[in-house]
N, C-alpha and C positions, 0 to 999 in steps of 0.2 A: 344876044350875048352882052353881058354887062361890060362896060368899059373897064380897062385896067386901072388900078389905083395909081394915082400920081405919087411918086416918091422923089425926094431931092437927090440930085446927082451926087454920087460918091465914088471917087477914083478907086480903080482896082487895088493898088497897093494899100489903101487905107482899109478896104474891106478885108483884105488877107491879114492885116494886122490886128483886127478886132478880136479874134479868139485868144491870140497871145496876150493882148493887153487885158482882156478880161481874166485870163489865167493869173497874171501877175497881180492884178488887183485883188482877186480873191485870196491869193497867197499873202499879200500884205495885211489884208483884213483878219486872216487866221492867225497872224503873229502880232499880238499886242506889243506896245512899246515896253511893257513890264515883263517881257520874257525872261525866263531864268536860265542860266547857263548850265551845261552838264556838271561842271564843278560844283556849283551851288546846290543842284539837286542831289548829288552824291553826299554832300555834307549834311543835307537835311535828312537823308536816309540813315546816315551813321548814328543820328540821335534818336531814330524812331524805329527802325526795322527790328522786329522782335527776334529774328533769327540771328542777326549779328550781335544784338545786345546779349542774347543768351550765350553766344560763343565768347564774348568778352568776359562775362561773369564766370563762365567755366574756367578760363584762363586765370582769372584772378584767384579763384578757389584753389587751383593748383599751386600757386605761389605759397599759400598758407599751408597746404599739405607738404610741400617740400621743406618748409620751415619746421614742421613737426618731425620730419625724419632727422633733421640736423640736431634735434634735442637728444638723440640717442647717445651721442658722444659727450654730453654735457653733465655736470653733477646733478644729483637728485637729492634734494634736501626736504625732510618732512618733519612736522611737529607731532610728537606721539604722547599721548596722555592716557591715564586710566585711574579708576577708583574701584577698590574691592573691599568687601567686608566678609569676614569668615569667623566662624564659632566652632568650638569643639567641646566635648564632655568626656573625660577620661577618668578612670579610677585613681590614677596617680595624681593628676593635677586638678581634677574637678573641671567646672565650666570655665572656659576661657574664650575671649573674643579678641579680634584684631581688625583694624582698619588700615588700609595703605592706599596713599594717593601718590601717583607718579606722573612726572612730566619730563620730557626729554626730546632731544634732537637726534634725528637719524639721517645720516648722509652717506651717499655712495658715489663713486667715480669709476666709470669703466676705464680700465687701463689697457685691455687688449680684448677686442671682440670683432673678429673678422666679419662676421655676418652683419653686424650693425654698420661697419664701414661700407660694405657693399650695398646695403639697403639705402644708405645716404646717396651713394653714387646713382642708383636706380631712381631715386626721387629727383635728383638733378636732371637726369635724362627725361624723366616724365614732364618736368617743367619745360624743357625745351620742346617736347612734343606739344604741349599746350600752346606754346608760342607759335609753333608751326601751324597748329590748327587755327589760331586767331589770325595769322597771316593769310591762310586759305580763305577764311570767312571774310576777311577784308576785301580780297580779290574777288571772291564770289559776289559780294555785295555790289562792288563797282560794276561788274558785268551785268548782273540783274538790273541795276538801275539804267545802265547804258542801253540794254536791250529794250527795256520799257520806254526809255526816252525816244530811241530811234523808231520804235513801233508806232509812237504817236506821230512822229514826223512823217513816217511812210503813210500812215493812214490819213494824215493831213493832206499830204500831196496827192494821194489817191482820190480824195473828195474834191480837191481842187481841179484835178484833171477831169473827173466825172462831170463837174459842173460846167467846165469849159467845153467839154465834148457835147454836153446837152444843149449848150448855147449855140454852138455851131450847127448841130443837127436841127435845132428849131428854126435857124435861119434857112437852112436847106429845105426844111418842110414848108416854110412860108413861100419860098421861091417856087417850089413844086406846085403848090396850090395856086399861085398866080399864073404860072405857065399853064396850068390845066384850065384855068378860067379863061385865058385868052386863046386857048386852042393850040398852043405850041408844044404840049406835053400830054401824056396819057395819064389815066388815073393810076396806072401802076407805079409811076414815080411818087405820086402822093402817098399811096399805101405803103411803099417801101420806106419812105421817110417817116411816115407815121409809126411804123413798126420800129424803126431804129430809135425814135424819139421816145417811145414807150419803154423800150429796153434801157435807154440812157437813163430814164427816170428811175427805173428799178435799180440800176447800178448806183445811181446818186443816193438812193435811200439805203442801199446796203453799205455803201462807203461811209455814209454819216453814222450808221449804227456802229460800224466798225471802229470809227474814230472815238465814239463815246466809250466803247468798251476799253479801248486801249488807254484812254485818259483815266478811266477808273483804276486800271491796273498800275499806272504810274502814281496816282494819288495814293493808292494803298501802300505803296513803298515808302512815301515820304511823309504821310500823315497830313497832307494838305489838300485842298480842294482846287480843281482847275489849275493844275500846274501847266505853265505855257513854255514849251521848249523852244530853244533858238534853232532856226533852220539852217541849211547849208546852201550857199549860193553856187550857181553853176560855174563861175570862174575859178572856184577854189581848187588848188592842186592837191590831190589826195596822197597821203603818205604811203609809200610802198616800201617794205623792208629791203634794206640794202644788202644784208648778210644773206648767205646761202643757207640751204635747209640744214646742213650739218652743223653750222654755227648755232642755230637754234636748239638742235637736239643736244648739243653739248651743254647748253644752259640748263637743261632739265634736271641735271644732277643736283642742283640747289633749289629745285622746286619744292613747295611746301609738302606735297604728297610724297615725293621721293625722300625728302628730309625726314618726314614722319616715319616712313617705313624703315629707313636706315637707323633712326633712333630706337625704334622698336626692336630691331635686331640687336643693337647694342645692349638694350635693357635685357633681352633674352640671354645674351652671353653673360651678363652680370648675375642673372638669376642662377644660371648654372654654376658659377663660381660661389655664389652665396650658399646654395644647397650643399656644395662639397665642403664649404667651411663649417658645416654642422659637425664634422668629425674633430674640429680643432678645439683646444681648450679655451676658456674665457678667464679673464683676470679682472677682478674688481677690488677697488679700495673702499673699505667700509669703515665708518666710524660712528660712535654713539656718545652722547652726553646726556646723563639722566640724573634726576633728583626724585628721591622717594621719602615720603613722610609716613612713619609708622605710629599707630596709636592703639592702645588697648592692653589688656592683661597678658596677651600672647605676644606682645611686641619684643619682650626680652629674648624669646627663643628665635626671633627672626632678625636679630641684630641689635635690638635695643630700641627704646622709644625715642622718637626724634627724627631729624632729617638726615638722610644718607645721600651723598653725592658719588656718582660713579661715572667713569668714562672708559672708552675702549676704542682702539684703532687697529686695523689689521687688513690683511690681503686675503681675498677668497679666490681660490682656484677650482674651477669646474672642468672636469675632463669626462666627455661622454664615452662609455665603454660599450654598451649595447642598447640599441634603440629599437629592436624588433624588426630591423631591415627597413625602417621608416625612411632614414636618411638616404640609403642606397636607392630606394624607389623614387624618392624625391629628385635625386640627381638624374635618374633615367628619364623621368618626366621632363625635367628642364632641358635635357639634351634634345628630346623630340621636339619641344617648343622652340628651341633655338633653330632647328633645322626648318621648321615651319616659318619663322620669322625671316630666315635667310632667303626662302623662296618667295615669300610675300614681297621682299625687297626687290628681287629680280622681276617679279611680275609687275610692280609699281613702275620700275624703270622702263620696262617694255610698253606698258600702256601709255605712260606720259609721252614717250618718244613717238608712239603711233599717232596720238592725238595731235601732237605738235606738227608732225608731218602733214596730217590731213588738213589742219587749220592753215598751215603755210601754203599748201597748194590752193586752198580756198581763197586766200588773199591774193595770190598771183592771178588766179582765174577770174576773181572779181575785178581786179584792176583792168585785165584785158577786156572783160565784158563791158566795163564802163566806156572804154575807148570805142568798142564796137558799137554800143548803143548811142554814143554821141554822134558817130558817123551816120548811124541809121536814123537818128533824129533829123539830121540835116537832109539826108536823102528822102525821108518821108515828107518833110515840109516842101521840098522841091517837087516831089511827086504830086502832092496835093495841089500845089499851084498849077502844075501842068494839067492835072485832071480837071480842075475848075475851068481853065482856059478851054480844054477840049469839049467840056460840056457846054460852054457858051457858044462855040462854033458848030456844035452838033455832032462831033465825032465820039463823044463820051456820053453816057447816060447818067441819070441821077444816082443809081446804085454804085457806079464807079467813084462818084465823090463821096458817098457815105463810107465805102470801103477805105478810101484814102484818109478820110478824117479819122476813123476808128484806128487805123494803123498808126497814125501820127501820135494820137493821144495814148495809145496803149504803149508806144515806145517811150513817150515822156514819162509815163508812170513808172514803167520798168527801169528807166535811167535813174530816176530819183531814188528808187529802192536799192539799185545796185550801188549807188554812191554811199548810202548809209551802211550798206552791208560791208563795204570795204572798210570803213571806219570801225565798225563794230568787230569784224574779224580780225582786224589789226590789234584791237584790244584783247580778243580771245587768244591770239597767238602769244601775246606776252603773258597772258594768264597760264596757258598750257606749258609755256617754258618756265614759269615760275618767277617771272621778272616783272610782272605788272606792278607799277608803283603809282602813288598819287600824281607824280609829274606827267605820267601818261595821260591821265584824265585831264590834267591841265592842258596838254598839248592839243588834244581833240577839242576841248571846250573852247580854246582860243581860235581854233579853225572855224567852229560854228559861229562864235561871236564876230569874228572878222568878216564872215560871209555876209553879214547884214550891214 
């Protein structure tokens, strides 16, 4: 039987600390000094994300559309000109010809048009809807970036944990092989450790591929390659909402989706009033200033040759008497659409309130889960130390050590993910309530930056 390989003596506390030290080293290597904060990444996405830029352009176009409606109450002035040539041949006068060139200004000013006034009110409400859509797009962009940002961090921690677990299992595999060579262990220990090592290798490969995929998703949002997020340190105190659930539900009344539905309902009511105003008279002030130049043999009969100046000003009143039931049916249609908009508003309120409650419970549950996993991590580390000691004295087998190692690293991986989930769900809660603001991104970003 070959002699055991001579190894330098290493105290047990140092050996137990090696996996943790390796994990911290890998985490440090995975986070370059030039890591970008969440705030910086969100700002990058604001200038690159096509979905957000499209929403911003749509809101800008609505402003111009609203300005078009405002023109309905303003004067309308036009330049009008013409040139005509006519000829006639009669038994009395014989052959005669005439040319006339005219040029004039035509202007009108609405004095009373109820439909136009309500159309302007609708356009202003539509502008408010566009602003609500833009606010919703901004919040959605922040959440999408934060999701991708934390996905990279979770995948990064999962890879770090997988590598640390593989390192610990490889040490256990080497120990099992040495013990088998000296006859203090069976081949079963070696094969079990080898199986765990192969599984850990496969998990490392999968974790590495998942990290690459998550990085691509984040890069796609910001238009840059290899964006490096800032991680969260273990001592960081996670923010938990202090208000109760009903306080958050009350805030949803001003959320972009509810505000948009409420404005749509108000527009539907204005449309009903606008169609009803189709039965009302309209009053316009109209004026004209024209100059006409007549030439030719027939100019005498048309007022004489030369230049003629004319002007007129007056008020035009139009009163609809019969429209073939068109206005009445338009009113009925508008009333039905108004009822639809009212129910859409109620549905939006209920949906937002439900989502807010769900996310609120998710934040509370996530915070409790973090505390439980922190306790589980401590217990798993103590259990691993105890199992290793039992293995040395012969009361535990190699499989027990492998199971304890797997439990510890799985707990550490789940704990890292739970911490990021609490931060992300906190942002989603504010989004659901419609109160997510750039300062909230700044707060989370400062927590991540301070953690390192």
